[in-house]
C-alpha positions in Angstrom: 69.0 235.8 -48.3 72.1 236.3 -50.6 72.0 234.4 -53.9 75.4 233.2 -54.8 74.3 232.9 -58.4 72.8 236.3 -58.8 74.7 238.7 -61.2 77.3 240.9 -59.4 75.9 244.2 -58.2 78.7 246.2 -59.9 78.4 244.7 -63.3 77.2 247.9 -64.9 80.5 249.6 -63.9 82.7 247.3 -66.0 83.5 248.8 -69.4 82.1 246.6 -72.2 80.4 244.2 -69.8 76.7 243.7 -69.9 74.1 242.1 -67.7 73.9 239.2 -70.1 77.7 238.7 -70.0 77.4 238.4 -66.2 74.7 235.6 -66.5 76.8 233.9 -69.1 79.9 234.0 -66.9 77.9 232.3 -64.1 76.5 229.8 -66.5 80.0 228.8 -67.6 80.9 228.3 -63.9 77.9 226.0 -63.4 78.6 224.1 -66.7 82.2 223.7 -65.8 81.1 222.1 -62.5 78.7 219.9 -64.5 81.5 218.7 -66.8 83.8 218.0 -63.8 81.1 216.2 -61.8 81.0 218.9 -59.0 77.5 220.1 -59.1 76.8 218.6 -55.7 79.5 220.8 -54.2 77.8 224.1 -55.3 76.0 226.1 -52.6 72.3 225.6 -52.4 70.0 228.1 -54.3 66.7 229.1 -52.8 63.6 228.5 -54.8 59.8 228.3 -54.3 59.6 225.6 -57.0 58.7 222.0 -55.9 61.7 219.7 -56.2 61.9 215.9 -56.5 64.2 213.8 -54.3 67.8 214.2 -55.5 67.0 217.3 -57.6 69.3 220.3 -57.1 68.6 223.9 -57.9 71.3 225.5 -60.0 69.9 229.0 -60.8 66.8 231.1 -60.6 66.0 234.2 -62.6 63.6 236.2 -64.8 62.0 234.8 -67.9 59.2 235.5 -70.4 57.3 232.7 -72.0 56.2 232.8 -75.7 54.2 230.1 -77.3 53.8 229.3 -81.1 50.1 229.2 -81.5 47.0 230.7 -83.0 44.9 233.1 -81.0 41.6 232.0 -82.6 40.0 229.1 -84.5 39.0 231.0 -87.7 35.4 231.4 -86.7 33.5 234.6 -86.6 29.9 235.8 -86.1 28.2 236.6 -89.4 25.8 239.5 -89.0 22.7 240.1 -91.2 20.9 243.3 -91.5 17.2 243.8 -92.3 16.7 247.4 -93.5 13.6 249.3 -94.4 13.4 252.7 -96.1 14.5 254.2 -99.3 16.5 252.1 -101.8 19.6 254.2 -101.1 19.3 253.6 -97.3 18.7 249.8 -97.8 21.7 249.5 -100.2 23.9 251.5 -97.8 22.9 249.3 -94.9 23.6 246.1 -96.8 26.9 247.4 -98.0 27.9 248.3 -94.5 26.9 244.9 -93.2 28.9 243.2 -96.0 31.9 245.3 -95.2 31.7 244.5 -91.5 31.4 240.8 -92.2 34.3 240.9 -94.5 36.4 242.7 -91.9 35.5 240.1 -89.2 36.2 237.2 -91.6 39.7 238.6 -92.4 40.4 239.2 -88.7 39.3 235.6 -87.8 41.5 234.1 -90.6 44.4 236.1 -89.3 43.8 235.0 -85.7 43.8 231.4 -86.9 47.4 231.7 -88.2 50.0 230.6 -85.7 52.4 233.2 -84.4 54.6 233.8 -81.4 52.3 234.8 -78.6 53.7 236.4 -75.4 52.1 234.5 -72.5 53.7 236.6 -69.8 56.7 237.1 -67.5 57.6 234.9 -64.6 60.5 233.3 -62.8 62.4 230.2 -63.8 64.1 227.7 -61.6 66.8 225.7 -63.3 67.7 222.4 -61.8 69.7 219.3 -62.6 66.5 217.7 -63.9 64.4 220.4 -65.5 63.4 224.0 -65.9 60.3 225.2 -64.1 58.6 228.4 -65.2 56.4 229.9 -62.6 53.3 231.7 -63.8 49.7 231.7 -62.5 48.1 230.9 -65.9 50.8 229.3 -68.0 53.4 227.5 -65.9 55.9 225.1 -67.4 57.6 222.1 -65.8 59.9 220.7 -68.5 62.2 217.8 -67.7 65.3 217.7 -69.9 64.6 214.2 -71.0 61.0 215.0 -72.0 61.9 217.6 -74.7 61.6 216.7 -78.4 63.7 219.5 -79.8 65.9 222.3 -78.4 67.8 225.2 -79.8 69.4 228.5 -78.7 68.0 230.9 -81.3 69.5 234.0 -79.6 71.9 234.6 -76.7 68.9 235.0 -74.4 66.2 232.9 -76.1 65.9 229.1 -75.5 63.4 227.3 -77.8 62.0 223.8 -77.3 59.1 221.6 -78.4 57.4 218.9 -76.4 54.2 216.8 -76.2 51.8 218.6 -73.9 50.7 216.1 -71.3 47.3 217.9 -70.8 46.0 217.8 -74.4 48.5 215.5 -76.2 49.4 218.3 -78.7 52.9 219.2 -79.8 53.8 222.5 -78.3 56.6 224.8 -79.1 57.7 227.5 -76.6 60.4 230.0 -76.1 61.9 231.2 -72.8 63.4 234.7 -73.1 65.8 234.6 -70.2 69.5 235.5 -69.5 69.9 231.8 -68.4 69.1 230.6 -72.0 72.6 229.2 -72.6 72.5 227.3 -69.4 69.1 225.8 -70.3 70.4 224.7 -73.7 73.5 223.0 -72.3 71.7 221.2 -69.5 69.1 219.9 -72.0 71.7 219.0 -74.6 74.0 217.1 -72.2 71.0 215.2 -70.9 69.1 214.3 -74.1 70.8 215.8 -77.2 74.6 215.0 -76.7 75.2 215.2 -80.5 73.4 218.5 -81.0 75.5 220.5 -83.5 75.3 223.6 -81.4 76.7 221.7 -78.4 79.5 220.0 -80.3 80.4 223.2 -82.1 80.3 225.3 -78.9 77.7 227.5 -80.5 76.0 228.2 -77.2 79.0 230.5 -76.2 80.1 233.7 -78.0 83.5 232.9 -79.6 85.2 235.9 -78.0 83.6 235.5 -74.6 86.5 233.9 -72.8 88.9 236.5 -74.2 86.7 239.3 -73.1 86.5 237.8 -69.6 90.3 237.7 -69.5 90.6 241.2 -70.8 88.5 242.7 -67.9 90.5 240.7 -65.4 87.8 238.1 -64.6 88.9 234.8 -66.3 86.1 232.5 -67.3 86.3 228.7 -66.7 86.7 226.8 -70.0 83.3 225.3 -69.9 83.0 224.6 -73.6 86.3 222.7 -73.7 85.5 220.8 -70.5 82.2 219.7 -72.0 83.9 218.4 -75.2 86.5 216.6 -73.2 83.8 215.0 -71.1 82.1 213.5 -74.1 85.3 211.8 -75.4 
């Protein structure tokens, strides 16, 4: 089945045009329809994700999930050595045991410090209501209205925090995906309409529309349409 929203197959042949540019061009087209109230007129996009009544798929594509967390709790197994023999042998055995315990203690302390942990690659489904990240061990089902914070920290990295419904803990994740700008705008329009990156058009490279025009593929003015929509 052809995917209307998939990047064009000849995008590598366009000078100065990257795969991320192609995704961003399509994102602008979707966002322009959002601003003009035309999302329901867009062709349907196939997805294996479960949808709620009235929910519409806007895009699907690759993503990698990262979570800000520790990989351990700081505990380690202390090992004691009982040695018999010459004083030199006993002292050497005790020193070796102490060194091993010290190494394990440092490793456990390092594991207890939070860091970005790659949970794995998967496929995201972007809809009018949420983003769904499909993965056998660490799936995500994030409704735009349920997010506590959002940001676009790189052209292809969407970051958000939310309250985990399974354990009640605050969780911060990143989705590394070419649809990152689309995720940010959909979440911002729904729940963060005064976000400075939205109002300042910081989700779109400042020269993007010009580059689109230069290669003969004009981009719809999604950023301007969004700002006009809010007034």
